[in-house]
C-alpha positions in Angstrom: 21.7 33.8 36.2 22.6 31.9 39.3 26.2 31.6 38.1 26.5 35.4 37.8 24.9 36.1 41.1 26.9 33.5 43.0 30.1 34.8 41.4 29.1 38.3 42.6 28.3 37.1 46.1 31.3 35.0 46.6 33.7 37.6 45.1 32.2 40.5 47.1 34.3 40.1 50.2 37.5 40.2 48.1 36.8 43.3 46.0 39.3 46.2 46.0 42.4 43.9 46.0 41.4 41.9 49.0 41.7 38.6 47.2 43.7 35.8 49.0 45.4 35.2 45.6 44.7 31.5 46.1 41.8 29.2 45.4 41.8 28.1 49.1 39.2 30.3 50.8 35.8 29.9 52.5 33.2 29.8 49.7 30.6 31.5 51.9 32.4 33.5 54.4 31.8 36.9 56.1 30.6 39.5 53.6 29.2 37.0 51.1 26.3 39.1 49.8 24.9 40.4 46.6 25.9 43.8 45.3 25.1 46.1 42.4 26.2 43.3 39.9 23.3 41.1 41.0 20.8 43.9 41.2 21.5 45.0 37.6 21.6 41.4 36.4 18.1 41.0 37.8 17.1 44.4 36.3 18.2 43.5 32.8 16.6 40.1 32.8 13.4 41.6 34.1 13.4 44.2 31.3 14.0 41.6 28.6 11.3 39.3 29.8 8.6 41.9 30.2 9.4 44.1 27.2 6.7 44.5 24.5 9.2 43.5 21.9 12.8 43.0 20.9 13.3 46.0 18.7 15.5 48.8 20.0 12.4 51.0 20.3 10.9 48.5 22.7 13.9 47.3 24.6 15.7 50.6 25.2 13.0 52.3 27.4 12.3 48.9 29.1 15.9 48.6 30.1 16.2 52.1 31.3 13.0 51.8 33.4 13.9 48.5 34.9 17.4 49.5 35.8 16.2 52.7 37.4 13.4 50.9 39.3 15.7 48.2 40.7 18.4 50.7 41.4 16.0 52.8 43.4 14.8 49.7 45.2 18.4 48.8 46.2 20.1 52.2 46.4 23.1 51.1 48.6 24.3 48.2 46.6 27.7 49.7 45.7 27.1 51.5 42.4 29.9 53.6 40.7 29.4 57.3 40.9 28.5 57.9 37.3 26.1 55.0 37.2 24.5 56.2 40.4 23.9 59.6 38.9 22.4 57.8 35.8 20.0 55.9 38.1 18.8 59.1 39.7 18.5 61.1 36.4 15.1 62.1 35.1 16.3 61.8 31.5 19.2 59.3 31.7 21.6 59.4 28.9 24.5 57.0 28.1 27.8 58.4 29.3 30.4 56.6 27.0 31.6 54.2 29.6 33.9 51.3 29.0 33.5 50.0 32.5 32.9 46.3 33.3 29.3 47.0 34.4 28.0 46.3 30.9 29.5 42.7 31.1 28.5 42.0 34.7 24.7 42.4 34.0 24.4 40.7 30.6 24.1 37.0 31.6 20.4 36.6 30.9 20.9 37.5 27.2 22.9 34.3 26.6 19.8 32.2 27.6 16.9 34.1 26.1 17.6 34.1 22.4 18.0 31.3 19.9 20.7 32.6 17.7 24.2 34.1 18.3 23.4 37.1 16.1 20.3 38.0 18.1 22.2 37.4 21.4 24.9 39.8 20.3 22.4 42.4 19.1 20.5 42.4 22.4 23.7 42.3 24.4 24.8 45.5 22.7 21.5 47.2 23.5 21.8 46.3 27.2 25.2 48.0 27.2 24.3 51.0 25.1 21.8 52.5 27.6 24.9 53.5 29.7 28.1 52.0 28.4 28.0 53.1 24.8 31.8 53.2 24.4 32.9 50.6 21.9 34.8 48.7 24.6 31.7 48.7 26.9 29.6 47.2 24.1 32.3 44.7 23.2 32.5 43.5 26.8 28.8 42.8 26.9 28.7 41.1 23.5 31.7 38.9 24.3 30.3 37.8 27.6 26.9 37.0 26.2 28.5 35.2 23.2 30.6 33.0 25.5 27.4 32.1 27.5 25.4 31.3 24.4 28.2 29.1 22.9 28.6 27.3 26.2 24.9 26.8 26.6 24.6 25.4 23.1 27.3 22.7 23.6 30.4 24.3 22.1 33.8 23.3 23.5 36.1 25.7 25.4 38.5 25.6 22.4 35.6 26.7 20.1 34.5 29.4 22.6 38.1 30.8 23.0 38.6 30.8 19.2 35.3 32.7 18.6 36.1 35.3 21.3 39.6 35.9 19.9 38.4 36.1 16.3 35.4 38.3 16.9 36.6 40.5 19.8 40.4 40.5 19.6 40.9 39.9 23.3 44.3 38.6 24.3 43.6 35.2 25.9 47.2 34.0 25.7 48.1 34.5 29.4 47.4 31.8 32.0 45.9 32.6 35.3 49.2 31.9 36.9 50.7 34.6 34.7 47.9 37.1 35.4 47.6 36.6 39.2 50.8 38.1 40.6 50.5 41.6 39.1 46.7 41.9 38.6 45.1 44.7 40.5 41.7 46.4 40.9 40.6 47.8 37.6 37.0 48.4 36.4 37.3 48.5 32.6 35.9 45.8 30.3 39.3 45.6 28.6 41.0 44.5 31.8 38.2 42.5 33.3 36.4 40.5 30.6 39.6 38.7 29.2 40.6 37.7 32.7 37.2 36.4 33.5 37.1 34.4 30.3 40.5 33.0 31.1 39.3 31.9 34.6 36.4 30.2 33.0 38.5 28.5 30.4 40.9 27.1 33.1 38.3 26.1 35.6 37.6 22.3 35.9 34.0 22.6 37.2 31.6 25.3 38.3 33.1 25.8 41.7 36.6 25.7 40.4 35.9 28.5 38.0 34.6 30.6 40.9 37.6 29.9 43.0 40.0 30.6 40.1 38.3 33.9 39.4 38.5 35.0 43.0 42.2 34.0 43.1 43.0 36.5 40.4 41.9 39.4 42.6 41.2 42.9 41.2 37.5 43.9 40.9 36.8 40.5 42.3 33.0 40.6 42.7 32.5 41.7 39.0 35.2 39.5 37.5 33.8 36.4 39.3 30.3 37.4 38.3 31.3 37.4 34.7 33.3 34.1 35.0 30.4 32.5 36.9 27.9 33.4 34.3 29.9 31.5 31.7 30.6 28.6 34.0 26.9 28.1 34.6 26.2 27.8 30.9 29.0 25.3 30.5 28.8 23.1 33.6 25.4 24.1 35.2 25.3 25.1 38.9 25.2 22.4 41.6 21.9 22.2 43.4 23.5 23.0 46.8 24.9 26.2 45.5 21.6 27.2 44.0 20.1 26.8 47.4 22.8 28.8 49.0 22.2 31.5 46.5 18.5 31.7 47.0 18.9 31.7 50.7 20.7 35.0 50.4 18.3 36.8 48.0 15.1 38.8 48.8 11.7 37.6 47.5 11.5 40.2 44.7 14.7 38.9 43.1 13.6 35.3 43.6 10.4 36.1 41.7 12.5 37.3 38.7 14.8 34.3 38.9 11.7 31.9 38.9 10.3 33.7 35.8 13.7 33.4 34.1 13.8 29.7 34.8 10.5 29.4 33.0 11.5 31.5 30.0 15.1 30.7 29.4 16.0 28.3 26.5 17.4 24.9 27.4 21.0 24.1 27.9 22.5 21.5 25.6 22.8 18.0 27.0 25.5 17.6 29.6 28.6 17.4 27.4 31.1 19.0 29.7 31.4 16.8 32.8 33.9 18.1 35.4 37.4 16.6 35.0 38.5 13.9 37.4 41.9 13.4 39.1 42.7 10.7 36.5 42.2 13.0 33.5 
């Protein structure tokens, strides 16, 4: 989850079309802090790790309870209006959203299950408590699938082919083609493909983060999603993990430490960062 949280933190100062539209920016500048993306990433992971089972009957109430608990704990993290109302509701119901919130919070799913089928099933459940629109569910499944495939040693070509075949996202544009006209939008349809493209083009973990920020738009969420994939493919450098932990409160660190104990292993390092000679 460090990749998702770092992406959220580093992208946060550039949300709402404030991106420099370049990869040359301070990695940890003014305004580098966690937002709702990180809070809900923690909430979903906490629910999955403490649920009494993996059936819908067990997971659904656990997800709702955890998301509301963490949302109440951090009420000013920047939630969208409909989601904020859901957090405060006594009997929260899904509201047919296709927003990118379903994809931003799903990263733990790609690490906690040992099959792609189970990963997709649980990813869909994490979306459906709020984002039960087909595009909201698709965004969560696609993100979790990319993480699972990256974690289990698949190549970027294999990941790209799987995403296109199973989710029908258009991944034909390059980041250079996306960047000039890309603007703030909060749908899965116009965030997840761009985040995947940033991941596919990035040469190492940090380069994926910088590439995602350079696209602009809903920068904290797009970079959160791209970072979650980059972690599974490249792992996160130790110095960035330290920088992430230094910016998180103790209750979130407790969940991250539990997650480190429970997550399934990453495949042996098959994806070394490219060098200048490549």
